[in-house]
N, C-alpha and C positions, 0 to 999 in steps of 0.2 A: 817536355815532361809534364804529365798530368798532375794537377794539384789534388791532394786528398783533403776531405772535410775535416776540420779540427775536431778532436775528440770531445764528447759531451761529458762534462763532469757531473757526477751524481750529487744531488742536493738532498741532504738529510733533513727531514721535517720531524719535529717533535710531536708526538701525538697529544691531543688535549687530555688533561687529567680526567679521570672518571668522575661522574657527577657526584659520587658519594664523598669525594675529597674536596669538593668546592664548597667553601663557606660563604654563603651569601648574607648571613646575619639576619635573615628574615624570620628565624625561629626565636629571636630574642623575646623574653616575656613581655616586655612593654609593647611590642609590635604584634603580639598574638591576637587572633580574632576574638578570643574569649575575653581578653582585657578590654578590647574596644567595645564589644557588646555590653560588658558590664558597666563601663563608664557611660555609654550612651543611655542605657536603661536607667542608671542612677540619675543622670541629668534630667531625663524625661520625668522620672518619678518626682524629683525635687521641684521641677517646675509645676507639675500637676498639684503637688502638695501646697506650694506657696500660693497657687491660684485659689485655694480654699480658705486662705486667711481672712479674718474679719478686719474691718477698718480700725486702725489704731486709735482713732478719735473716739470710737465707741468703747474701746477697751479702757480708756482713761477718762471717761465722762464723769466729772466730779459730782454731778447731780445724782448719779446712780449709786453712790457709796453711802452706806448706812451700817450701823452696828448691828450684828445679829442678836436676836433676843436669847438664844440658847445655843448649846453646842450642836444639837441635832439640826437646827436651822442653818448654822454655819456649814455643817457637813453637806446638807442638801444644796446649799449655794455653791459650794466647791464642785460638787458633781455636775450641777447644771452649767456652771461657767466653764468647767473643763470641757463639757460636750460642745459648747458654743465657741470658745476661744482656744480650742486645742492647738491649732497650728501656731497661733500667737504665743501661747505658753511655751511650745517647743522652741520657738525662735528666741524667747527670752532666756531659757535655760542654755541654749546653744551659744548665745551672746555672752552670758556669764562665764560659761566654760572657756570660750575663746579668749576673753579678757584675762582669765586666770592663767591660761597657758602662755599668752603673749607676755605677761608680767613675770613669768618664770621661764626664761628661754632655755635653761638647762633641761627642765622637764619636757619642754616642747621638742627639743632635739632628741632626747631619748625616746619619746613616744613616736616621733616620726621615723626614727631608725628601726624601732620595733615593728611598726606597721609595714615598713619597706622590707624588712627581713621576712615577715610572714607572707607578704605578697609575692616576692620574687624568688624566694628560696623554697616555698612550699605550695602555695595556692595556685600559682600560674606557671610553675616549672613543669616542662613537659615530662610526662611519666616515664618516657623512655630514655631520659637523661638523668642519671643519678647525681646527687650532689658530691662534688669532689673538692676537698679542701686540703692543701698541702700534700697532695698525692694520695690522700685516703678517701675512699668511696664510702659514702654514708647511705644507708637504706632509708626508705620513707619513714619507717618507725623511728630510726635513730634521729632523723631530721625533726620529726614531730616532737620527740622527747627533748631535744636540744632547745628548740624554740619554745616549748612549754616551760622548761626550766628558766630560760632567759626571760620569759614573760613574768614569771613569778619573782625573779630577781629585780627586774625593772620596777614592777608595780609595788612590791612590798619592801624592798630594801633601798629604794631611792625616794625622792620627793614626788615622783609621778603619782603614786597612789594617793598621798595626802592631798595633793593639788586637785586631782579629779574628784575625790570624795567631798572635799570642802566646797568645791564649785557646784557639784550636783546638789548637795544639801542646801546651800544658799539659794540655788535656783528653785528647788522644791519649796523652800520656805517662802520665797517671794510669790510663787504661784498660789500656794495655799492662802496666804494673807490676802492677796488680791481677790481670790475666789470667795473667801469668807465674808469680805466687806463689800463686794460688788453685788448689789441686788439684782437678780436676774429677771425681775418681773417684766421689764421692758424688752427682753430678748424673745424673738420669735423663733422658737426651736422647731424644726421640722421633725414631725414624728417618724417619717421614713428615714431621716438621717440618724435620729437617735436609736432606731432599731438596728442600725448597722453596728458592726464591731468598732469599738472605740479604744482598742488596745494601744500599746506603745508603738509609735511610728506607723499607726494605721493610715495616717493621712498620706503616706508615701505610696499608697496604691496607684499604680499607673493607670491610664486609660485602657479601655478594653483592647485597643489595637496594640498596646505594648505589653508583652508578657514578661514574666519573671525570668531573668536570664538563667540559662543552664550552666553558666560559668561559675556558679557557686562551688561546684565540685572541682577537683583538680583535673587538668586536661593533660 
């Protein structure tokens, strides 16, 4: 009697899920190219700005301090010293601000939380993904309104505003006092440098190869 081949059992295979349902996590705001470009350009600009700082020994040279003869002379000294020690002055103000926040940890936590909310809920949130909280979808305008109101509450109804204002006022006072009593006669100011814009944070201009990131707008 001839033997027959055993029947072949069908094997069911599950089709792979469609690409749209696979979550890779690569769209997270912290991993988006816009965030990386922004952080890279900020670090490059910061390094470029710090390279323009003057020697600290020149800033605190005791032999160069003298009392100004008039208010107009003090104002002129402040302008010249600001043009020359601009990066150093910004570092002093930033240091005073950092110390003030570190000595007030509650204000520091609130400020970091506020910055994180703006960064991940609005600035670098993909435009095709609306904000959803507790099952409710919020539009861009509603998100902006909520974050703006939260900013007003944190700044004006907590200790964050007073800490920031007092630290900035103290930093500006230190800079003005130093600039008024530091005689700028021994400073060699470059005319071409003085002709450039010396506005706030102008020292953070990156080299020509590094452009301003287009990530300032929402992506």
